[in-house]
Kinemage of the C-alpha trace (Angstrom):
@kinemage 1
@onewidth
@group {chain A} dominant
@subgroup {mainchain}
@vectorlist {calphas} color= white
{ca met a 1} P -4.777 -1.742 12.839
{ca lys a 2} L -2.635 -3.181 10.081
{ca thr a 3} L -4.227 -4.377 6.918
{ca thr a 4} L -3.317 -7.956 6.047
{ca tyr a 5} L -2.997 -9.516 2.613
{ca thr a 6} L -5.960 -11.709 3.626
{ca asp a 7} L -8.041 -8.547 4.234
{ca met a 8} L -7.070 -7.249 0.809
{ca cys a 9} L -7.865 -10.562 -0.929
{ca asn a 10} L -11.211 -10.904 0.879
{ca his a 11} L -12.126 -7.373 -0.191
{ca leu a 12} L -11.222 -8.144 -3.796
{ca arg a 13} L -13.357 -11.300 -3.726
{ca asn a 14} L -16.322 -9.615 -2.007
{ca pro a 15} L -16.206 -5.833 -2.592
{ca glu a 16} L -19.830 -5.469 -1.484
{ca leu a 17} L -18.740 -6.275 2.101
{ca lys a 18} L -16.556 -3.127 2.144
{ca leu a 19} L -13.827 -4.717 4.258
{ca cys a 20} L -11.230 -2.184 3.079
{ca glu a 21} L -11.068 1.433 2.033
{ca val a 22} L -9.606 1.696 -1.460
{ca asn a 23} L -7.718 4.706 -2.876
{ca glu a 24} L -5.156 5.300 -5.586
{ca tyr a 25} L -1.628 6.050 -4.406
{ca thr a 26} L 1.061 8.045 -6.156
{ca val a 27} L 4.684 7.289 -6.793
{ca arg a 28} L 6.247 10.598 -5.846
{ca gln a 29} L 9.877 10.126 -6.790
{ca gly a 30} L 12.259 7.494 -8.041
{ca phe a 31} L 16.028 7.232 -8.162
{ca ser a 32} L 18.793 4.715 -8.751
{ca glu a 33} L 21.803 4.237 -6.548
{ca his a 34} L 24.494 1.561 -6.925
{ca gly a 35} L 22.308 -0.723 -9.038
{ca ser a 36} L 19.147 -0.435 -6.907
{ca ser a 37} L 16.083 1.455 -8.061
{ca trp a 38} L 14.208 3.156 -5.209
{ca ile a 39} L 10.718 4.624 -5.232
{ca his a 40} L 8.770 6.832 -2.801
{ca ile a 41} L 5.090 6.003 -2.455
{ca gly a 42} L 2.623 8.573 -1.121
{ca cys a 43} L -0.045 7.001 1.087
{ca pro a 44} L -3.546 8.266 0.226
{ca phe a 45} L -4.784 7.592 3.768
{ca cys a 46} L -2.192 9.130 6.115
{ca lys a 47} L -0.198 11.203 3.548
{ca glu a 48} L 3.123 9.698 4.728
{ca gln a 49} L 5.759 8.619 2.231
{ca ser a 50} L 7.146 5.107 2.212
{ca met a 51} L 10.358 4.152 0.458
{ca thr a 52} L 11.115 0.788 -1.113
{ca thr a 53} L 13.269 -0.828 -3.737
{ca ala a 54} L 11.557 -1.482 -7.046
{ca trp a 55} L 12.358 -5.226 -6.974
{ca ser a 56} L 10.861 -5.598 -3.491
{ca phe a 57} L 7.709 -3.684 -4.405
{ca ala a 58} L 7.227 -5.805 -7.533
{ca gly a 59} L 7.021 -8.964 -5.421
{ca ser a 60} L 3.919 -8.477 -3.290
{ca gly a 61} L 3.416 -4.745 -2.907
{ca lys a 62} L 4.401 -2.672 0.115
{ca arg a 63} L 2.966 -1.736 3.502
{ca cys a 64} L 2.754 1.912 4.616
{ca glu a 65} L 5.652 2.699 6.958
{ca asn a 66} L 3.380 4.691 9.299
{ca ser a 67} L 2.643 2.206 12.084
{ca asn a 68} L -0.708 3.900 12.799
{ca cys a 69} L -1.851 3.431 9.200
{ca gly a 70} L -0.853 -0.044 8.018
{ca ala a 71} L -2.266 0.291 4.499
{ca ile a 72} L -1.026 -1.995 1.723
{ca phe a 73} L 0.024 -0.604 -1.649
{ca gly a 74} L -0.985 -3.107 -4.310
{ca leu a 75} L 0.702 -3.455 -7.682
{ca ser a 76} L -2.232 -1.965 -9.592
{ca gly a 77} L -1.781 1.580 -8.242
{ca val a 78} L -4.408 1.050 -5.554
{ca ala a 79} L -3.915 1.094 -1.774
{ca tyr a 80} L -6.059 -0.880 0.677
{ca lys a 81} L -6.730 -0.047 4.316
{ca lys a 82} L -8.790 -2.228 6.622
{ca val a 83} L -12.083 -0.673 7.749
{ca val a 84} L -12.301 -0.585 11.543
{ca asn a 85} L -15.856 -0.896 12.843
{ca glu a 86} L -16.250 1.099 16.013
């Protein structure tokens, strides 16, 4: 289930509700090509790497490219993944 920006914001407003799992992510590699700066982000939940341009990431963060994960990488070095109650 994909995490939404609303899920992330609700978790930030009410962390005691534990709506999202929270983990730090790592930027694994960066490079520039033809005027664009690219970064690879390692997801702390599924261990996949997502790639994005620096300007795009700076706007509102980035979603994990693994469709089974759906975590959101925030700008503060923290990733959020919606908690699924079974």
